[in-house]
DRENZAGU-569142 format. One record per residue: chain; residue in three letters; x, y, z of N, C-alpha, C in turn. Coordinates in pm, 1 decimal. Layout:
LOKE,c,r,n.u,n.v,n.w,ca.u,ca.v,ca.w,c.u,c.v,c.w
LOKE,A,ALA,X,Y,Z,X,Y,Z,X,Y,Z
...
This chain:
LOKE,c,r,n.u,n.v,n.w,ca.u,ca.v,ca.w,c.u,c.v,c.w
LOKE,A,MET,13384.8,10476.6,11252.8,13314.9,10515.5,11376.2,13331.0,10638.8,11357.9
LOKE,A,VAL,13246.4,10738.4,11394.4,13258.5,10889.2,11374.8,13318.8,10958.5,11516.2
LOKE,A,PRO,13401.4,11024.6,11542.4,13512.8,11059.3,11649.7,13437.4,11184.5,11734.0
LOKE,A,GLY,13453.1,11186.8,11831.3,13393.0,11305.0,11933.0,13313.5,11245.6,12037.1
LOKE,A,SER,13256.0,11333.0,12097.2,13129.7,11303.7,12228.4,13019.5,11326.2,12158.6
LOKE,A,ALA,12939.2,11247.6,12234.4,12804.5,11225.8,12206.0,12716.2,11357.9,12177.1
LOKE,A,GLY,12659.2,11356.5,12055.1,12596.7,11481.0,11983.2,12693.7,11565.3,11925.0
LOKE,A,ALA,12809.0,11553.3,11929.9,12924.5,11648.0,11878.7,12893.8,11656.7,11746.7
LOKE,A,GLU,12962.5,11764.3,11674.5,12977.2,11767.0,11544.2,13086.1,11703.3,11467.2
LOKE,A,PRO,13077.8,11585.7,11370.0,13201.9,11519.6,11350.3,13287.6,11611.9,11249.9
LOKE,A,PRO,13401.5,11614.6,11283.9,13504.2,11712.0,11242.7,13505.2,11664.3,11066.0
LOKE,A,PRO,13555.3,11781.2,10996.3,13587.4,11767.9,10844.8,13663.8,11635.3,10813.1
LOKE,A,GLY,13610.9,11563.7,10726.4,13703.1,11469.5,10677.9,13667.0,11321.0,10740.0
LOKE,A,TRP,13603.6,11310.1,10812.6,13573.6,11181.5,10912.8,13507.0,11081.9,10809.6
LOKE,A,TYR,13556.6,10964.3,10856.3,13553.3,10864.0,10808.0,13441.3,10794.5,10887.0
LOKE,A,LEU,13321.2,10735.4,10849.5,13228.8,10640.5,10872.4,13238.5,10514.1,10857.7
LOKE,A,ARG,13229.7,10428.0,10972.5,13198.1,10269.2,10925.1,13092.1,10223.6,10958.4
LOKE,A,ASP,13026.0,10118.5,10881.7,12915.4,10062.1,10903.6,12947.7,9923.9,10937.4
LOKE,A,GLU,12937.5,9906.0,11084.0,13022.1,9804.6,11160.4,12953.2,9664.9,11100.0
LOKE,A,GLY,12806.8,9666.9,11062.3,12748.8,9565.4,11028.3,12810.9,9507.2,10895.7
LOKE,A,SER,12851.0,9594.5,10802.4,12880.2,9554.1,10692.8,13044.7,9565.5,10641.2
LOKE,A,GLY,13056.8,9630.4,10725.3,13230.1,9674.4,10701.4,13252.4,9789.9,10589.8
LOKE,A,THR,13135.9,9841.6,10565.8,13144.3,9965.7,10449.3,13216.5,10088.9,10512.7
LOKE,A,LEU,13293.9,10141.0,10436.1,13342.4,10263.4,10512.5,13297.7,10377.3,10383.6
LOKE,A,TYR,13282.3,10506.2,10457.9,13228.7,10602.1,10391.7,13315.0,10720.1,10431.4
LOKE,A,GLN,13359.7,10836.1,10363.4,13411.2,10956.9,10376.7,13312.4,11086.9,10359.0
LOKE,A,ARG,13335.5,11165.5,10468.5,13222.9,11251.6,10442.8,13242.7,11364.5,10356.7
LOKE,A,GLY,13172.5,11422.8,10308.5,13187.1,11564.2,10181.1,13133.0,11658.6,10245.1
LOKE,A,ARG,13047.6,11750.0,10155.6,12984.9,11886.6,10210.1,12877.5,11849.1,10297.9
LOKE,A,LEU,12814.0,11943.9,10361.6,12693.3,11987.5,10432.6,12582.5,11988.8,10352.5
LOKE,A,LEU,12502.0,11896.0,10324.1,12392.7,11935.5,10227.2,12263.0,12002.7,10294.6
LOKE,A,GLY,12251.1,12012.8,10442.5,12135.7,12060.4,10498.6,12117.6,12047.2,10628.4
LOKE,A,GLU,12017.5,12081.8,10705.1,11991.7,12073.9,10856.8,11870.2,12044.1,10850.2
LOKE,A,GLY,11790.5,11945.9,10926.4,11672.4,11948.7,10937.6,11600.8,11917.8,11107.4
LOKE,A,THR,11496.9,11864.2,11129.6,11457.2,11845.0,11242.4,11543.3,11765.8,11344.1
LOKE,A,PHE,11573.6,11650.2,11274.9,11652.3,11539.1,11352.5,11798.4,11573.5,11333.7
LOKE,A,GLY,11857.3,11625.8,11252.9,12017.2,11657.5,11267.8,12048.5,11682.2,11141.7
LOKE,A,ARG,12167.2,11681.1,11074.4,12222.4,11714.0,10960.1,12253.0,11621.3,10847.3
LOKE,A,CYS,12274.6,11673.1,10747.7,12266.4,11583.9,10626.9,12381.2,11622.9,10525.3
LOKE,A,TYR,12461.5,11499.8,10525.9,12588.6,11502.7,10445.9,12609.8,11445.0,10321.8
LOKE,A,GLN,12689.6,11488.3,10235.8,12716.5,11406.3,10112.9,12851.5,11299.3,10155.1
LOKE,A,VAL,12838.1,11194.9,10113.1,12949.0,11051.6,10158.9,12977.4,11003.0,10046.9
LOKE,A,THR,13070.8,10936.3,10059.3,13130.5,10832.5,9905.1,13161.4,10733.7,10006.9
LOKE,A,GLU,13119.9,10607.4,9928.8,13167.9,10484.4,9971.5,13308.6,10460.9,9920.6
LOKE,A,VAL,13402.9,10468.3,10003.3,13542.4,10441.1,9966.1,13579.7,10355.7,9861.8
LOKE,A,THR,13503.5,10201.9,9885.5,13562.8,10094.6,9771.3,13515.9,10128.0,9650.4
LOKE,A,SER,13353.0,10179.4,9630.2,13309.5,10188.9,9523.7,13317.5,10297.3,9466.8
LOKE,A,GLY,13327.8,10416.1,9507.8,13329.1,10572.2,9469.5,13163.4,10596.4,9469.5
LOKE,A,ARG,13092.4,10519.0,9520.7,12935.5,10588.3,9496.1,12914.4,10703.2,9598.4
LOKE,A,SER,12840.5,10755.2,9548.5,12807.6,10880.4,9643.6,12656.9,10870.7,9706.4
LOKE,A,TYR,12623.4,10903.2,9822.4,12504.2,10914.2,9890.5,12492.6,11030.9,9958.2
LOKE,A,ALA,12359.9,11059.3,10024.2,12345.0,11165.9,10136.5,12296.4,11071.8,10256.8
LOKE,A,VAL,12384.0,11120.7,10390.4,12347.1,11052.5,10489.0,12310.0,11165.4,10585.1
LOKE,A,LYS,12204.4,11122.8,10665.9,12114.7,11174.5,10769.4,12191.3,11140.5,10881.5
LOKE,A,VAL,12254.6,11235.2,10969.4,12305.5,11201.8,11098.3,12224.8,11252.9,11221.6
LOKE,A,ILE,12188.4,11177.9,11289.5,12118.6,11206.5,11410.1,12158.8,11154.3,11548.1
LOKE,A,PRO,12202.5,11253.3,11630.5,12263.8,11249.1,11754.5,12177.4,11153.3,11842.8
LOKE,A,ARG,12200.9,11025.5,11919.2,12147.1,10976.0,12004.3,12082.5,11052.7,12098.5
LOKE,A,ALA,12161.1,11148.6,12129.3,12102.4,11242.6,12277.2,11952.6,11304.1,12218.5
LOKE,A,ARG,11952.1,11348.9,12063.0,11840.6,11387.6,12028.3,11709.0,11307.5,12021.8
LOKE,A,LEU,11769.4,11168.6,11992.5,11656.8,11057.1,11971.3,11584.2,11034.4,12119.5
LOKE,A,ALA,11637.9,11092.6,12233.1,11585.6,11052.4,12351.7,11466.6,11186.7,12373.2
LOKE,A,ALA,11453.6,11265.3,12293.1,11379.7,11380.3,12315.1,11217.0,11284.8,12275.3
LOKE,A,ALA,11125.6,11354.7,12338.6,10984.4,11300.7,12345.2,10937.8,11268.7,12190.7
LOKE,A,GLY,10934.7,11152.5,12153.5,10832.8,11125.6,12023.5,10946.6,11123.6,11887.8
LOKE,A,ILE,11065.1,11157.6,11921.8,11194.2,11146.6,11819.6,11186.7,11033.7,11795.8
LOKE,A,GLY,11233.5,10950.8,11874.3,11292.1,10836.3,11845.3,11169.8,10739.0,11757.9
LOKE,A,ASP,11047.2,10748.4,11808.4,10937.6,10685.5,11741.9,10941.5,10756.2,11614.5
LOKE,A,ARG,10956.5,10875.7,11568.2,10945.6,10960.6,11450.4,11017.4,10893.8,11343.7
LOKE,A,VAL,11171.4,10858.2,11396.1,11274.9,10812.4,11304.5,11234.1,10650.0,11262.6
LOKE,A,GLU,11195.7,10600.9,11380.3,11165.8,10437.5,11358.1,11041.4,10441.8,11252.8
LOKE,A,ARG,10968.9,10519.6,11251.2,10848.9,10529.0,11159.3,10888.1,10562.7,11010.2
LOKE,A,GLU,10975.2,10659.7,11018.4,11048.0,10718.4,10891.1,11132.5,10587.5,10842.9
LOKE,A,LEU,11190.1,10515.7,10886.0,11260.1,10414.6,10834.7,11173.5,10281.8,10788.7
LOKE,A,GLU,11064.9,10294.7,10855.1,10983.3,10160.5,10835.3,10883.5,10180.3,10727.2
LOKE,A,LEU,10862.5,10308.4,10688.5,10784.4,10339.1,10594.4,10855.6,10374.5,10452.0
LOKE,A,GLN,10987.6,10417.1,10467.4,11051.4,10448.3,10345.1,11148.9,10350.9,10289.3
LOKE,A,ARG,11164.3,10240.7,10367.8,11274.3,10098.4,10336.2,11214.7,10043.1,10204.8
LOKE,A,PRO,11063.6,10053.5,10231.8,11041.3,9949.2,10097.8,10981.5,10028.3,9968.9
LOKE,A,LEU,11003.3,10128.0,9972.5,10975.4,10251.9,9880.4,11061.6,10246.6,9744.9
LOKE,A,ARG,10988.4,10226.0,9634.9,11091.3,10205.8,9527.9,11034.6,10295.2,9419.5
LOKE,A,HIS,11046.0,10412.5,9385.0,11020.6,10507.4,9280.4,11085.6,10618.7,9234.2
LOKE,A,ARG,11076.8,10627.6,9110.1,11183.8,10740.0,9060.2,11165.6,10861.4,9105.3
LOKE,A,HIS,11055.1,10903.4,9173.2,11047.6,11043.2,9216.5,11021.4,11020.1,9352.5
LOKE,A,ILE,11078.2,10914.4,9440.9,11072.8,10915.5,9582.2,11238.2,10901.7,9637.6
LOKE,A,VAL,11288.4,10970.5,9717.6,11427.7,10951.5,9750.5,11445.1,10827.3,9839.8
LOKE,A,ARG,11521.0,10757.4,9794.1,11520.2,10604.7,9818.3,11630.8,10592.4,9958.5
LOKE,A,LEU,11559.6,10536.1,10057.6,11660.3,10469.1,10179.3,11746.4,10342.4,10142.9
LOKE,A,HIS,11888.7,10374.1,10133.8,11978.1,10253.2,10105.2,11993.5,10178.1,10240.0
LOKE,A,GLY,11978.7,10251.1,10353.8,12026.6,10165.9,10461.9,12012.0,10270.7,10592.0
LOKE,A,HIS,12064.1,10215.8,10703.2,12046.4,10264.4,10812.4,12141.7,10150.9,10936.1
LOKE,A,PHE,12223.8,10248.7,10989.9,12314.3,10201.4,11080.3,12373.4,10295.4,11183.8
LOKE,A,ALA,12406.6,10249.5,11294.7,12433.0,10347.6,11454.9,12571.8,10325.8,11515.3
LOKE,A,ASP,12631.9,10416.4,11565.4,12749.1,10376.1,11632.2,12700.7,10424.6,11804.2
LOKE,A,ARG,12793.5,10434.3,11892.2,12752.8,10512.2,12024.9,12691.8,10609.6,12024.3
LOKE,A,HIS,12720.3,10716.4,11943.5,12668.4,10848.6,11958.3,12561.4,10881.8,11845.7
LOKE,A,HIS,12573.7,10828.3,11738.9,12472.0,10888.9,11646.1,12394.9,10734.5,11551.5
LOKE,A,HIS,12285.7,10773.9,11492.1,12239.4,10684.0,11397.6,12235.9,10751.5,11273.4
LOKE,A,TYR,12252.5,10658.6,11156.1,12258.4,10724.8,11023.3,12185.5,10669.5,10922.9
LOKE,A,LEU,12124.9,10728.9,10857.2,12024.6,10718.6,10749.3,12090.3,10721.4,10596.2
LOKE,A,LEU,12133.9,10657.1,10533.0,12200.7,10644.1,10388.9,12114.0,10653.7,10288.2
LOKE,A,LEU,12094.9,10798.8,10241.5,11963.6,10817.9,10134.8,12040.4,10809.2,9996.1
LOKE,A,GLU,11952.9,10821.1,9892.7,11990.3,10846.1,9756.4,12060.8,11020.1,9751.7
LOKE,A,LEU,12175.1,11025.9,9692.1,12200.7,11156.3,9679.1,12125.2,11241.4,9572.9
LOKE,A,CYS,12035.0,11353.0,9626.5,12016.1,11478.6,9511.0,12130.3,11605.3,9502.4
LOKE,A,SER,12193.8,11577.8,9441.6,12318.6,11691.9,9439.8,12282.3,11845.0,9427.2
LOKE,A,ARG,12185.4,11859.7,9338.9,12136.4,11967.0,9307.2,12055.3,12067.9,9396.0
LOKE,A,GLY,12045.6,12012.6,9549.9,11959.5,12039.7,9629.2,11819.4,12015.3,9631.2
LOKE,A,SER,11738.3,12147.1,9677.0,11608.8,12140.1,9660.7,11556.6,12236.0,9573.1
LOKE,A,LEU,11392.5,12217.8,9520.1,11341.0,12338.9,9464.3,11357.5,12468.0,9540.8
LOKE,A,ALA,11313.6,12466.9,9671.2,11346.8,12562.6,9723.6,11466.0,12681.2,9723.9
LOKE,A,ASP,11579.3,12599.9,9687.6,11725.7,12647.1,9664.3,11708.5,12695.5,9528.8
LOKE,A,ILE,11690.3,12638.6,9436.9,11653.2,12672.4,9302.9,11591.0,12816.4,9278.3
LOKE,A,VAL,11474.8,12817.4,9372.9,11355.3,12935.6,9377.5,11439.9,13057.6,9410.8
LOKE,A,ARG,11484.7,13002.8,9538.3,11582.3,13117.6,9626.9,11684.8,13183.6,9529.9
LOKE,A,ALA,11739.8,13085.2,9457.3,11869.3,13159.9,9380.1,11801.4,13256.7,9234.5
LOKE,A,ARG,11721.0,13177.6,9187.8,11645.6,13257.3,9055.4,11531.4,13372.6,9084.6
LOKE,A,GLY,11472.2,13329.5,9213.1,11346.9,13424.4,9211.2,11190.9,13342.8,9161.0
LOKE,A,ARG,11229.1,13277.0,9046.4,11099.7,13212.5,9036.0,11144.7,13108.0,8891.2
LOKE,A,LEU,11047.7,13020.6,8883.7,11063.8,12931.6,8780.8,10995.2,12977.5,8653.6
LOKE,A,THR,11008.5,12933.1,8549.1,10913.9,12937.5,8439.7,10815.0,12855.8,8409.9
LOKE,A,GLU,10693.6,12866.7,8330.0,10591.0,12787.6,8354.3,10605.5,12645.6,8284.2
LOKE,A,PRO,10691.9,12636.5,8203.8,10707.5,12522.0,8147.0,10794.0,12426.4,8250.1
LOKE,A,GLU,10893.0,12491.4,8343.0,10953.5,12415.7,8419.2,10866.3,12362.9,8565.8
LOKE,A,VAL,10775.8,12453.0,8548.9,10680.2,12441.4,8661.6,10605.0,12294.9,8609.1
LOKE,A,ARG,10558.7,12279.3,8512.2,10485.4,12187.0,8444.2,10597.3,12055.7,8460.4
LOKE,A,PHE,10718.5,12060.2,8418.5,10820.8,11970.0,8433.0,10837.4,11894.0,8559.6
LOKE,A,TYR,10825.1,11973.2,8660.3,10848.0,11952.6,8802.1,10729.8,11877.0,8848.0
LOKE,A,LEU,10585.2,11945.8,8822.8,10473.8,11897.8,8859.3,10432.3,11777.2,8830.9
LOKE,A,ARG,10465.6,11735.1,8667.7,10447.0,11580.3,8635.6,10500.3,11500.7,8745.9
LOKE,A,GLN,10649.6,11521.9,8773.1,10726.4,11405.2,8838.4,10658.2,11393.5,8979.0
LOKE,A,LEU,10629.1,11521.5,9013.9,10565.0,11518.3,9199.1,10440.6,11455.7,9191.1
LOKE,A,LEU,10373.8,11481.1,9093.1,10208.7,11416.6,9107.4,10246.1,11271.3,9088.4
LOKE,A,SER,10350.4,11197.2,9002.7,10370.6,11031.9,8998.2,10445.3,11014.0,9111.4
LOKE,A,GLY,10532.3,11083.0,9156.3,10547.3,11047.3,9307.8,10439.1,11028.9,9441.0
LOKE,A,LEU,10383.9,11175.3,9471.8,10257.6,11149.4,9526.7,10149.1,11051.9,9511.8
LOKE,A,ARG,10140.8,11017.3,9350.4,10016.4,10915.5,9350.5,10090.2,10776.1,9406.2
LOKE,A,TYR,10220.1,10756.3,9379.5,10291.2,10624.0,9432.7,10278.2,10595.5,9584.2
LOKE,A,LEU,10305.9,10733.9,9628.2,10279.8,10741.4,9804.5,10123.4,10699.7,9830.7
LOKE,A,HIS,10033.6,10770.3,9770.5,9911.0,10745.9,9823.3,9860.3,10610.2,9788.8
LOKE,A,GLY,9892.4,10549.6,9668.0,9871.9,10420.9,9652.8,9917.9,10307.6,9719.8
LOKE,A,HIS,10026.1,10357.4,9793.5,10065.1,10217.6,9896.1,10024.7,10302.5,10031.2
LOKE,A,GLY,9943.1,10373.1,10028.3,9864.3,10388.6,10182.3,9930.7,10486.9,10290.3
LOKE,A,LEU,10004.9,10566.0,10235.8,10094.3,10699.5,10289.2,10070.9,10812.3,10283.5
LOKE,A,VAL,10044.4,10885.4,10371.7,10024.2,11042.1,10373.2,10164.5,11099.4,10432.1
LOKE,A,HIS,10211.8,11203.1,10311.6,10350.6,11253.3,10370.3,10334.7,11358.1,10474.3
LOKE,A,ARG,10237.1,11451.6,10473.5,10218.5,11534.5,10592.0,10316.0,11667.1,10580.5
LOKE,A,ASP,10382.4,11670.9,10523.2,10494.0,11788.1,10496.7,10556.5,11810.5,10367.9
LOKE,A,LEU,10489.5,11825.6,10249.4,10523.5,11858.7,10140.6,10558.3,11978.5,10143.0
LOKE,A,LYS,10674.4,12045.1,10072.6,10683.5,12199.0,10078.2,10785.3,12193.8,9954.1
LOKE,A,LEU,10857.7,12307.3,9920.0,10959.5,12312.1,9828.6,11089.3,12247.3,9873.1
LOKE,A,SER,11133.0,12251.3,10016.1,11241.9,12227.7,10069.3,11261.6,12072.9,10058.3
LOKE,A,ASN,11148.6,11983.4,10028.8,11138.5,11850.9,10081.4,11114.6,11821.3,9905.1
LOKE,A,PHE,11122.3,11866.9,9817.3,11145.2,11837.2,9675.2,11289.2,11827.5,9609.1
LOKE,A,LEU,11344.7,11720.2,9626.7,11506.0,11713.6,9582.6,11532.2,11700.8,9438.8
LOKE,A,VAL,11644.5,11780.6,9426.5,11657.9,11755.9,9271.0,11790.5,11688.4,9252.7
LOKE,A,THR,11790.9,11606.7,9138.5,11910.3,11506.5,9140.3,11997.3,11582.8,9019.7
LOKE,A,GLU,12128.7,11518.3,8999.7,12223.1,11581.3,8896.9,12167.4,11612.5,8763.9
LOKE,A,ARG,12060.0,11504.5,8702.0,12004.1,11498.9,8594.3,11874.2,11576.2,8601.4
LOKE,A,MET,11858.0,11676.1,8722.5,11741.6,11751.1,8696.8,11599.6,11670.0,8725.0
LOKE,A,ARG,11604.5,11576.6,8786.8,11505.1,11468.4,8814.9,11435.1,11537.6,8961.5
LOKE,A,VAL,11324.8,11535.3,8997.6,11283.4,11584.5,9124.9,11235.4,11467.1,9204.1
LOKE,A,LYS,11247.4,11468.7,9310.1,11218.6,11369.4,9424.0,11151.0,11412.4,9541.7
LOKE,A,ILE,11054.3,11336.9,9615.9,11015.9,11385.4,9733.4,11086.6,11325.2,9819.5
LOKE,A,GLY,11134.0,11413.5,9936.0,11199.9,11345.2,10030.0,11170.0,11372.3,10175.1
LOKE,A,ASP,11215.8,11300.5,10288.1,11200.6,11341.5,10410.0,11064.9,11321.6,10470.7
LOKE,A,LEU,11063.6,11188.4,10497.1,10927.4,11126.2,10545.9,10904.6,11118.8,10697.5
LOKE,A,GLY,10980.6,11220.8,10745.2,11012.8,11223.4,10884.0,10843.1,11218.6,10964.7
LOKE,A,LEU,10770.8,11288.9,10886.0,10617.6,11305.2,10951.9,10517.0,11214.2,10891.8
LOKE,A,ALA,10562.9,11126.1,10793.6,10470.5,11055.5,10694.6,10410.9,10966.2,10802.6
LOKE,A,ARG,10309.5,10897.3,10771.4,10226.6,10821.1,10827.1,10141.7,10731.9,10728.1
LOKE,A,ARG,10109.0,10632.1,10775.6,9993.1,10542.8,10695.6,9879.9,10598.9,10702.7
LOKE,A,ALA,9808.2,10594.5,10611.4,9665.5,10679.3,10580.9,9576.0,10610.5,10675.3
LOKE,A,ALA,9481.5,10670.0,10743.3,9396.7,10657.8,10859.7,9282.7,10579.1,10752.9
LOKE,A,PRO,9205.0,10492.5,10825.7,9126.9,10407.1,10809.8,8999.9,10495.9,10728.6
LOKE,A,PRO,8935.8,10431.0,10603.5,8817.6,10509.3,10538.2,8713.9,10616.9,10647.3
LOKE,A,GLY,8717.3,10746.6,10616.6,8634.0,10804.9,10663.8,8698.1,10875.0,10793.3
LOKE,A,ARG,8834.0,10880.2,10841.0,8910.2,10923.9,10948.9,9008.4,10980.3,10883.7
LOKE,A,ARG,9085.9,11070.9,10990.8,9198.8,11137.6,10943.6,9261.3,11149.0,11067.2
LOKE,A,TRP,9429.1,11161.4,11047.0,9506.8,11176.6,11172.2,9496.9,11302.9,11195.8
LOKE,A,GLY,9466.0,11337.9,11337.9,9420.4,11469.9,11392.4,9563.3,11565.6,11446.3
LOKE,A,ALA,9662.9,11488.8,11441.1,9795.1,11597.9,11511.9,9822.9,11713.5,11385.1
LOKE,A,LEU,9820.2,11804.8,11447.4,9852.4,11936.7,11354.3,10040.5,11945.2,11354.5
LOKE,A,CYS,10062.8,11907.8,11227.5,10187.2,11911.0,11208.9,10194.6,11934.5,11079.9
LOKE,A,GLY,10330.6,11988.7,11008.2,10367.5,12014.5,10915.2,10430.7,12155.7,10896.5
LOKE,A,THR,10399.5,12217.5,10754.9,10495.8,12342.1,10805.9,10380.0,12457.2,10743.7
LOKE,A,PRO,10381.0,12578.5,10828.8,10296.6,12681.0,10814.2,10318.4,12727.3,10646.1
LOKE,A,GLY,10181.4,12787.1,10600.0,10187.0,12812.2,10467.8,10162.2,12689.5,10363.9
LOKE,A,TYR,10154.7,12567.9,10424.6,10137.1,12453.7,10338.9,10030.4,12376.0,10376.8
LOKE,A,LEU,9955.1,12417.3,10484.1,9862.7,12352.0,10576.3,9739.7,12382.8,10499.9
LOKE,A,ALA,9667.9,12252.9,10481.2,9516.4,12282.5,10428.8,9412.6,12333.8,10549.6
LOKE,A,PRO,9299.8,12379.2,10527.5,9219.8,12439.0,10613.7,9176.1,12320.2,10707.9
LOKE,A,GLU,9138.5,12202.2,10674.5,9105.7,12102.1,10745.8,9197.5,12065.9,10839.1
LOKE,A,VAL,9351.6,12064.9,10822.8,9444.0,12084.9,10918.9,9458.0,12167.4,11047.7
LOKE,A,LEU,9432.1,12306.0,10976.3,9441.0,12391.5,11061.3,9319.8,12417.6,11155.6
LOKE,A,ASP,9218.7,12346.0,11103.3,9094.1,12330.3,11183.8,9090.6,12209.4,11300.5
LOKE,A,ARG,9218.3,12158.5,11267.9,9243.2,12023.0,11346.7,9126.4,11901.7,11329.1
LOKE,A,ARG,9113.1,11890.1,11188.6,9029.1,11776.1,11124.4,9118.5,11708.0,11103.0
LOKE,A,GLY,9256.2,11702.9,11075.5,9359.5,11597.0,11045.2,9394.4,11590.5,10915.3
LOKE,A,HIS,9472.5,11540.1,10910.9,9573.8,11487.5,10768.6,9502.3,11371.4,10691.2
LOKE,A,ALA,9507.2,11375.8,10562.7,9462.6,11274.6,10463.8,9488.6,11301.1,10335.0
LOKE,A,GLU,9495.5,11222.6,10238.9,9564.4,11250.5,10115.7,9522.6,11394.6,10058.5
LOKE,A,PRO,9410.7,11420.7,10067.1,9380.5,11573.9,9998.1,9430.7,11695.0,10083.9
LOKE,A,SER,9495.3,11673.8,10193.0,9576.1,11767.9,10255.5,9715.9,11753.0,10208.6
LOKE,A,ASP,9746.3,11651.8,10150.0,9912.2,11645.0,10064.7,9891.0,11713.8,9940.1
LOKE,A,ILE,9781.6,11701.3,9868.9,9733.0,11769.6,9739.1,9722.4,11909.5,9752.2
LOKE,A,TRP,9663.1,11954.0,9866.2,9660.8,12084.2,9923.6,9799.7,12163.1,9917.7
LOKE,A,ALA,9855.9,12082.5,9987.7,10019.9,12118.5,9997.6,10129.1,12141.8,9876.3
LOKE,A,LEU,10096.3,12032.6,9782.2,10145.7,12081.8,9659.6,10096.4,12180.9,9587.6
LOKE,A,GLY,9961.3,12179.0,9605.2,9917.9,12326.5,9537.6,9962.7,12459.4,9566.3
LOKE,A,CYS,10004.1,12466.7,9686.3,10073.7,12565.8,9768.8,10200.2,12594.1,9704.9
LOKE,A,ALA,10278.9,12473.4,9689.1,10426.3,12495.2,9618.9,10411.7,12561.9,9492.7
LOKE,A,VAL,10339.8,12481.8,9429.4,10307.2,12557.2,9304.9,10292.8,12707.1,9288.9
């Protein structure tokens, strides 16, 4: 159980228990902060395996639409198995927080790498782009539209394998000839048809990936 009041920041070194399985995790460093909550590195005490855990305060889930988005993220990401998609390993909760246990990408995001170095070389871009196209082809092949592809959602493992993460805005593809009309995503990556409120579909994901390149 995470100590503290509802929505409070867990103190350094806290232990987190999945009451369903009895598994105990110890928190490590902060990995990042997103729309729903913060993400930390955690280590399973028994096995020593490391994961990323997204910590979402229950109070935030009460905000309009947030709870539904988290449920949809769980539903869509749970069955995905691809070397270039961040894997969801589990989900559990306590009185104050929900926890999404995710595959750890310890080198951060491509946004972090570009920020530190200023630019990538052309061979590096080709190397990462092949992997991202493979992951995106898998998502689209399973009837999903990501709707928020950007450098900060391209996560890099210890072995420099890049993976598509953060499916918080993802949805199942609309029926043929239709698009999801909501205006969502990140400015600078939005396709013209999205800005015109004609909605998201697979081509708008491809546009966003092109903007990242």
